[in-house]
N, C-alpha and C positions, 0 to 999 in steps of 0.2 A: 447158703445165704448169709451175708454178713450182718451181724446184729447192729441195730441203730445205736449210734453214739449219743449218749446223753450229754447235756450241757456241762455237767460236772466232769464227765470223762473227757470231753473235748478240751478242757483247760488243763488237764494233767501234764502234758508235755511242757506247756509254758510255765506252769508252777514248778515243775522239776528243774527247768533251766534257771528260774529265778532263785530257787533254793540252792542250787549249785553255786551260782554267782554270789549269793549272800554268804555261803560258807567260805568261799575263797576270800571275800572281802574281810570276813571276821578273822581269818587265820593269817592273812597277809601281813598286818602290822606286827604281830607277835613273832612270825617267822623272820621278818626283816630285822627285828631287834635281836633275835638269837643268831642271825646270820645263816639260818638253815634255808636251803633252796625251797622254793614254793613249787610243788608238783602241779603241772598244768598241761592238759591236753589241748589240741587244737579246737575242738568244739567248746570247751570251757573258756578258752581265750576269746573266741568270737562272742560268746554270750556275755562275757564280762565287759568286753569293749562296747557292745550294744547297750549295756546297762549303765556304764560309767563314763563313756567318752563325752567330753564337754561339747564338742561340735554337734553331736547328736542331741544333747540337751538343748542347745541353742535352736536347732531345727525343730525340736518338739515345742519349744516356746513360740516359735514363729507360727506353727499350726494353731496353737492356742490363741495367739493374737488375731489371726485371721478369723477364727470362730467368733471371737468377741466382736470383731468388726461386722461380721454377718448379723449378729444379734442387734447391733446398732442400726444396720440398714433395715432389718425386719421390723424394728419398732416403729418405723414410719408408716406401716400399714394401719396401726392402731390409733384410736382416738387420743387426742392430747387434751389433758385437763390442766388448766392453769388458773391461779388466783391472782387477782390484781387489786391491791388495796391502797388507798391514799388518805392522807389528812391534809387539808388545804385551808389556808387562812388568807382572806382577801382584806385589803385595806379600806375598801369602801363599797357599799352596795347601792344599787339603784332601787328606789321605792316609789310608792304612790302617795302624792301629797294632796290632801283634801282641805281646801280652805274653809274658813268659818262661813256657815250659811249656804254651803254648796248644795245641800239637799232641801233648802227652803227656809223661809223666815216666818213661821206661824206666830201669831200674837200670843197664843196660849202657852207655847213652850219656849218661844224664843228661837234664835237661829239654830239650825241643824247642819252640821255639828256646832256646838256652842263655841268651839275654838279650833284653830288649825290642827289637823291630824297628819301624821306621817306613818304609813304602813310599810314595814320592811318586807323585802322579798328574800326569804332565806335568812341565814345567819352568817356572821363573818367567818366562822370556822365550820367547815363541812367535813363529813366523814363518808367515804365511799368504799365499798368492798364488793367485788364481783368474781364469781367462779365461772369460768367459761370452758365449754367442751367444743373442740373443733375436730372435724373428721374430713380428711382429704378425700375427694371424689375423683375428679379427672386426673389428679396427681398420681393415682394408682399406676398408670402406665409407666411413668418415670421411676416410681418406687420399685416396680417389678423388674425393670432393667437394672437398677442399682443392685437389687438382690441377686440377679444373675451374675453380675460382675463380682460381687462378694463371694458367691459360691465358687466361681472360677479361681479366685484368690485362695480359697481354702484348699481346693483340689491341687493347685500348684504347690502350695506349701507341703501338702501330704506327699506329693510326687517327689519334691526335693528332699523330704525326710527319708523316703524310701531309697532314693538315689544315694544319699549320704550313708545310709546303713549298708548298702551294697559296697560302696567304696571303702568303708571302714573294715568290713569283713575281708575284702581283698587285701587291704593293707596289713591286716593281722596275719593273713596267710603269708604274705611276702616277708614280714619281719620274723615270724615264727620259724619258717623254714630257712630263711637267711641266717638266723642265729644257729640253727642246727648245722647248716653247711659250714659256717665259720668255725664251730667247735670241731667238726670233723676235719676241716683243713688244718686246724691247730694240732690235732692228733697226728695228721700226716706230716706236719712240719716237725713235730717232736720225733717221730720215727725217722725222718730225714736227718735230724740232728744226731740221733743215735747211730745211724748208718754212716754219717760223715765222720763222726768221732772214731768209729771202728776203723774206717778206711784211713783216717789220719794217723792212727797208731800204727797201722800196717805200713804206711808210707814212711813214717819215721824209722821204723825197724828196718825197712828196706834200704833207706839212705844210710843208716848206721852200719849195715852189713855190706854196703857197696853194691847192692842190687839195683839201685835207682839213683837218679840225680837229685840235687837239692830242690830243683823246681817242682818235683813231684810232691814233696812235703809241703811246699808253699801252696800248691794248687789244692791239696787236700785240706789245708788249714783254711783257705779261702772258701771252700765248699762248706765247712763247718760254720763260718761266720755268716755266709749267705743263708744257710738254713735257720740260724738263730735270728737273723733279721726278719725272715718270713714269719717265724713264730711270734716275734714281737708285734709285727704288723697285724697278725690275726688276733692277738690279744687286744689290741686297740680297737679293731673292728667289732669284736665281741662286746667290748664295753659300750661302744656307741650303739650297737643294735639293742643291747639290754636296756639302755636308757630310753631309746625310742619306743620299744615295746612296752616298758613300764608306763611311760607317759600315755601311750595309746590306750592301754587297759585301765588307766586311772589308778594305778598302784603307786605306792611311794617309790621315788627314784632310788636306783641301786638295789632294788629288790631282786635277789638272785632267783632265777627260774630254773626248775628242773623240767625240761621239755620231753615230750614223748617222741622217741626217735622212729616210731612206726610210720613209714611213708605210705601206708595203704590209704591214709586219709587224704593224700594228695589227689588221687584220681577222682575225677568228676565226670559222670556220664553226660554226654552231649547229644542232642538230637541231630538229625541230618542237616546239611547246609540249607536246603530249601525250607525245612521246618524252622531253622534259626531265623531266617529272613522273615518268615510269616509271623513268628512270635515277636520279633523285634518291632515289626510294624504295629503290633497290637499293644505291646507292653513296654517298649523302650521309654525310659523316663524323659529322654530328650524330645521324642515325638509327642508324648502325652503333655508335656509342658507347653510345647508349641501349639497343640490343639486347644489348651486352656487359654492361651493368649488370643487365639482366634475367637473363642467364645466371648472373652471379655471385650474384644474390639467390636463384636456384633452388639453387645449390650450397650457399649458407648455410642454406637450409631443410633440405636433405638432411643437412647436418652436425648440425643441431639434432635431427632425428628419429633419426639414428643414435646419439645419446647414450643412448638406451634399450637399445642392444645391449650386452651384457656384454663387457668387454675380456678377450679370451683370447689369451695370449701363450705360444708354445712357447719352451722354453729348454733349453740344454745348456751344462754348465760343467765345465771341467777344473781341478782344484785341487791345490795342493801345500801341505803343512803340516809344521811341525817344532815340537814342544813341546806339541801338543794331545793329551791322552790318548785312548786307545781308537780312534785313527784311523791308517790307514796314511799314509805320506808322500804318495803320489800316488793320486788317485781321481777318478772322474767322477760327474756328477750330471745326470740328465735328467728333464724334467717339463713341466708346463703350469701357468701362472699364470692365475687367473680373478679379475677385479676388477669389482665392480658396486656402484653406489650404491643402497642400499636406501631411503634417504630423503634428499632434498636440499632440502626446504622449498619445493617448487614451482618450483625454478630451471629444470629442463628444460622444463616446460610453458610457463613464461614465455618461454624462449628460442625455442620453436616459434612462439608467438604473435607475438613480435617479428620473427622471420624471415618469417612470412606477411605481416606489415604492410609490411616492406621490399620484399617481392616485389610486393605490390599497388601500392606507390608506384612501383616501377620500371616495371611494366606501364602504369600510368596516365601516367607521364612519357613512355614510348615513344609512346603514342597522341597525346599532346600535341605531342611533337616532330614526328611525322609530319604532323600538321595544319599546324604552323608552317612546315615545309619546303615543303609544298604552296603555302602563301600566299606564301612568299619566292620560289618559282619563278615563280608567276603575276605577282607585283609586278615581279620582275627582268625578266621577258620583256616586260611592258608598257613598262618603261623603255627596253629595247633598241629596241622598235618606235618609240617617241616620239623617241628620239635619232637613229634612222635618218632620220626626217623632218627633224630639225634639221640633219643633215649635208647633206642635199639642198639645203636653203635656204642654208646657208653656202657650198656649192659654187656655186650660182647667183649669190650675192652676190659671190664672188671673180671669176666671169666678168664680171659687170657692172663691177666696179671695175677689172679689168684692161683692159677695153675703154675705160673712161673715161680711164684713164691713157694709153692709146694715142692717143685723140683729143686729149687735152691736149698730148701731144708734137707732134702734127701742127699744132695751133693755134698753139703757140709758134713752130714753124718758119715758119709763115705770118704771124707777128706779129699773130695774132688774139686772143691771150691773154697774160697776164702770166706771167713765170717762176714766180711763187708759185703760180699755179693748177696748173702742171705738178708742182711739188714736192708740193703738197697732194694731188693725184690719186695720185701714186706712194706717198705715205705712207698714204693710205686703202687702196690696193691691198695694201700690206704688212700693214696691220692686218687686212684681210679674209683674207689668207693665214693669219695667226695665229689668227683666229677659226675658220677651217675646220679647222686643226690641233687647236684646242682642242675643237671639236665632235667631231672624229674620235676624239680621246683619250677624251672622255666616253663615246662609243659603245663604244670598245675596253674601257674599264674596266667598263662595264655588262655587256658580253659576258663579260669575265673574271670578274666577280663571279657571273654566272649559272653559269659553268663551275665556279667554286669551290663554289657551293651544291650542285650536282649531283655533286660529288666528283671533278671532273676538274681537272688542272693547267692554269691559264690561260697557256700558253706562246705 
């Protein structure tokens, strides 16, 4: 019975990967300054790219942005509290004018009032301040659909991040093994130069001794120059691949890398063809993104339909005033606000039709994407099977070339063959080794592309 993994133990692989990446980042600048190659295995390169690549950082920021937008949409569920304060000054006030004797003319006291009176209503300068709480009620339907759309955006951003990680991992494999192949081809080109130079010396001796025509020396010299041209081309390719891999890993450019030539990391186990199709329909980033578009379109249709529901908002307000007539200084207000568009010129009906059209497009696109992914899986699986046959042929070719080089060594030792024949046999063996590595890389990339299509990381 397997022991239950604790949360601390569950994070150990991730922490180990980050620790390795941090160690590589710390030593890379110093080794780049010293000119010493940076040792790097394929898993380390993939972990470093996943940690440092700028495109992945942009995708991570996109996820963060979508999460904040979801928080904005979710805030509409909650009550909204707002304060509104004013200081107002009016130029003139209406008042109550009471003429002399309006309340009587008794002989004992005289007229009441004894003279004209003017009673102000309020003051010229007034102060008001109110804090109001509003709670959406029927708007909850539209708010719910908006949150569904925001959730779909978050899921889409996460799917795109996962897809970018898979593509980066596949690109790292391609550049990593492409650089290994280029270096092996450079070794083969150097062996070819050595073999051509030996053969050129033999041709020059043969021409000098009258055993061959001058054209033989020219042909051998041309072979030397051709091998040198191949070596220069491979050097240029190695430089370009190194720059591309350094940039992909987030390392300083021109950082020299010491790659692990172990090709066992190339092989990736794959499920059966039927299982790949099933996994792709469940995990393919393209299909999952299309599904999120459908969910967002459904939410948009829900918002369009909910526009026919009247907006009812509950409110409560506490107010203070000074200078306003017939009101106490502090008072409260409670009530409900109802808002409804009686006529909008057909806007809401058009919005519903537009939302239905977008939903139909999203569903049709989902069906199309599912069919395309099925075709991609079938095509990628066929390519893997064909490249497996190519690897077997390249392996047999390497065995033959290795045996031929061994026999050439024996013949030279027995003086039964020229030294150029041995050099040429060894050069062909090195070239066959490079061809096997190239075929193995092609198979590995095809397997990685298939895993990318079905939504798995090609590690």
